[in-house]
C-alpha positions in Angstrom: 144.3 86.6 171.6 142.9 83.1 171.4 142.8 81.5 168.0 140.8 78.5 166.8 140.6 76.4 163.7 137.3 76.2 161.8 136.6 73.4 159.3 134.4 74.2 156.3 132.5 71.4 154.6 131.7 72.3 151.0 131.0 70.6 147.7 133.6 71.2 145.0 133.3 70.4 141.2 134.9 67.1 140.2 138.7 67.3 139.7 139.0 70.5 141.6 141.2 70.8 144.8 140.9 73.6 147.4 144.1 75.0 148.9 144.0 78.2 150.9 141.0 80.0 152.3 140.9 83.8 152.5 138.2 86.0 154.1 137.5 89.0 151.9 135.3 92.0 152.3 131.7 90.7 152.1 132.6 87.2 151.1 134.9 84.2 150.9 137.8 83.3 148.6 139.0 79.7 148.0 142.3 79.2 146.1 141.7 76.3 143.8 143.7 74.1 141.4 142.9 71.3 138.9 144.7 68.6 137.1 146.2 69.9 133.9 146.2 67.8 130.7 149.4 66.1 129.5 148.7 67.1 125.9 146.8 69.9 124.3 145.5 70.7 120.8 146.4 74.2 119.6 143.3 76.2 118.8 145.2 78.0 116.0 147.2 75.4 114.1 145.2 72.4 115.4 148.4 70.4 116.2 148.5 68.4 119.4 151.7 68.6 121.5 152.9 68.1 125.1 151.7 70.8 127.4 154.1 73.8 127.4 153.1 75.6 130.6 153.5 79.4 130.9 152.4 80.8 134.2 151.2 84.4 134.4 151.6 86.6 137.5 147.8 87.2 137.5 145.1 85.6 139.7 141.5 85.4 138.5 138.5 85.5 140.8 135.4 83.5 139.7 132.0 83.8 141.4 130.7 80.6 142.9 127.8 79.6 145.2 127.0 81.7 148.3 128.4 80.4 151.6 126.7 81.4 154.9 124.7 84.1 153.1 127.8 85.7 151.5 129.3 85.3 148.0 132.2 83.0 147.5 134.8 83.0 144.8 137.2 80.5 143.3 140.7 82.1 142.9 143.3 80.6 140.7 146.5 81.6 138.9 146.1 82.1 135.2 148.1 79.7 133.1 148.7 79.3 129.4 149.9 76.7 126.9 152.4 77.9 124.3 152.2 75.8 121.1 155.8 74.6 120.1 154.7 74.5 116.4 153.2 78.0 115.8 154.0 79.8 119.0 150.3 80.6 119.8 149.6 81.1 123.4 146.2 80.0 124.8 144.6 80.1 128.2 143.9 76.9 130.0 140.2 76.8 130.8 139.3 75.4 134.3 136.7 72.6 134.3 134.2 74.6 136.5 133.5 77.5 134.1 132.9 78.4 130.4 135.1 80.7 128.4 134.9 84.5 128.8 132.8 84.6 131.9 133.6 85.2 135.6 131.3 82.7 137.3 131.1 78.9 137.6 128.6 76.6 136.0 126.9 75.9 139.3 126.5 79.6 139.9 124.7 79.7 136.6 122.5 76.9 138.0 121.8 79.0 141.1 120.8 82.0 138.9 118.4 79.9 136.9 116.7 78.4 140.0 116.4 81.9 141.5 114.6 83.1 138.4 111.6 80.9 139.1 109.0 83.4 140.4 111.4 86.4 140.0 112.7 88.6 137.2 116.3 89.1 136.1 116.4 92.5 137.8 115.2 91.0 141.1 117.8 88.1 141.0 120.5 90.5 139.9 119.9 92.7 143.0 119.7 89.7 145.3 123.0 88.2 144.1 124.8 91.5 143.5 125.3 91.1 139.7 124.1 92.9 136.7 120.7 92.1 135.1 122.6 91.7 131.8 124.7 88.9 133.4 121.5 87.1 134.3 120.2 87.4 130.7 123.6 86.2 129.3 123.4 83.1 131.6 119.9 82.3 130.4 121.0 82.8 126.7 124.0 80.5 127.1 122.0 77.8 128.9 119.4 77.8 126.2 122.1 77.2 123.6 123.6 74.5 125.8 120.2 72.8 126.1 120.0 72.3 122.3 122.9 69.8 122.5 122.4 68.5 126.1 121.4 64.8 126.4 119.5 63.7 129.5 120.3 60.1 130.5 117.2 58.1 129.8 118.0 55.9 132.8 118.1 58.8 135.2 115.5 58.3 138.0 113.3 61.3 138.4 110.6 61.4 141.1 109.3 64.9 140.7 109.5 67.5 137.9 108.9 71.2 137.8 108.0 73.2 134.7 108.1 77.0 135.1 108.3 80.1 133.1 111.0 82.6 133.9 110.9 86.3 133.1 114.0 88.2 132.1 112.9 91.8 132.5 109.9 93.6 133.9 107.8 95.0 131.1 109.7 93.0 128.4 108.6 90.0 126.5 111.7 88.0 127.4 110.6 84.7 128.7 111.9 81.1 128.8 110.5 77.8 130.1 112.6 75.8 132.5 112.4 72.1 133.4 113.7 71.2 136.8 114.4 67.9 138.5 112.9 68.3 142.0 113.8 64.8 143.3 116.1 66.5 145.8 114.0 69.4 147.0 117.0 71.1 148.6 119.1 70.9 145.5 116.9 71.2 142.3 118.8 70.5 139.1 118.0 72.2 135.7 117.3 69.6 133.0 116.2 71.7 130.1 115.6 75.2 129.0 113.6 76.5 126.1 112.9 80.0 124.7 109.4 81.3 125.2 106.6 80.5 127.6 104.0 78.9 125.4 102.9 75.3 125.1 105.5 74.6 122.4 108.3 75.7 124.8 107.0 73.4 127.5 106.7 70.5 125.0 110.2 71.1 123.8 111.5 70.7 127.3 109.4 67.6 128.1 110.4 65.9 124.9 114.0 65.6 126.1 112.8 63.1 128.7 111.9 59.4 128.2 108.3 58.4 128.6 109.0 57.0 132.0 110.7 60.2 133.2 107.8 62.3 131.9 105.4 60.3 134.1 106.9 62.3 137.1 105.2 65.4 135.6 
């Protein structure tokens, strides 16, 4: 049997390195790693100390962007820091996901963009996830948006302002503001609960006057 080598060009989050590639049923798995901190603050006693690494014989699989029409996953070994002061053990969170979820930040972005013109149920079926997962992503991003600051110097050539519906027959709506400067890779700028004028205004007010002129 003849074998060949295939190179895969892919974007990875900053600070993340890709090691092995593994073809899995219906998708792709990339074994990844990231630079660990030298010091860490204990979430229990709040004391900072040198990293005391504890490796666990467990690998986690985190949903990332689709590749060639199939889901891809970041796979990594779960690691902990054991506080030398109080003995508390805490998981080290990778830079590409939030705590207590099994998908990356950029997968969240994909879900939000997919919601434009669709419902949570439609997107869930298309991506092979639960509708509740879609709703949770929207809820988390709305909370994030309250503290997110948009660089006033950011150059924006084109904006999109859309309403997204979470469930058919339900009054669960949100308004989403998107940077469409790169049409092939839209980026979410702001998200607000509701679909009325106030929700749209709340999104646009996060921009500078010059940026709003792209609307």
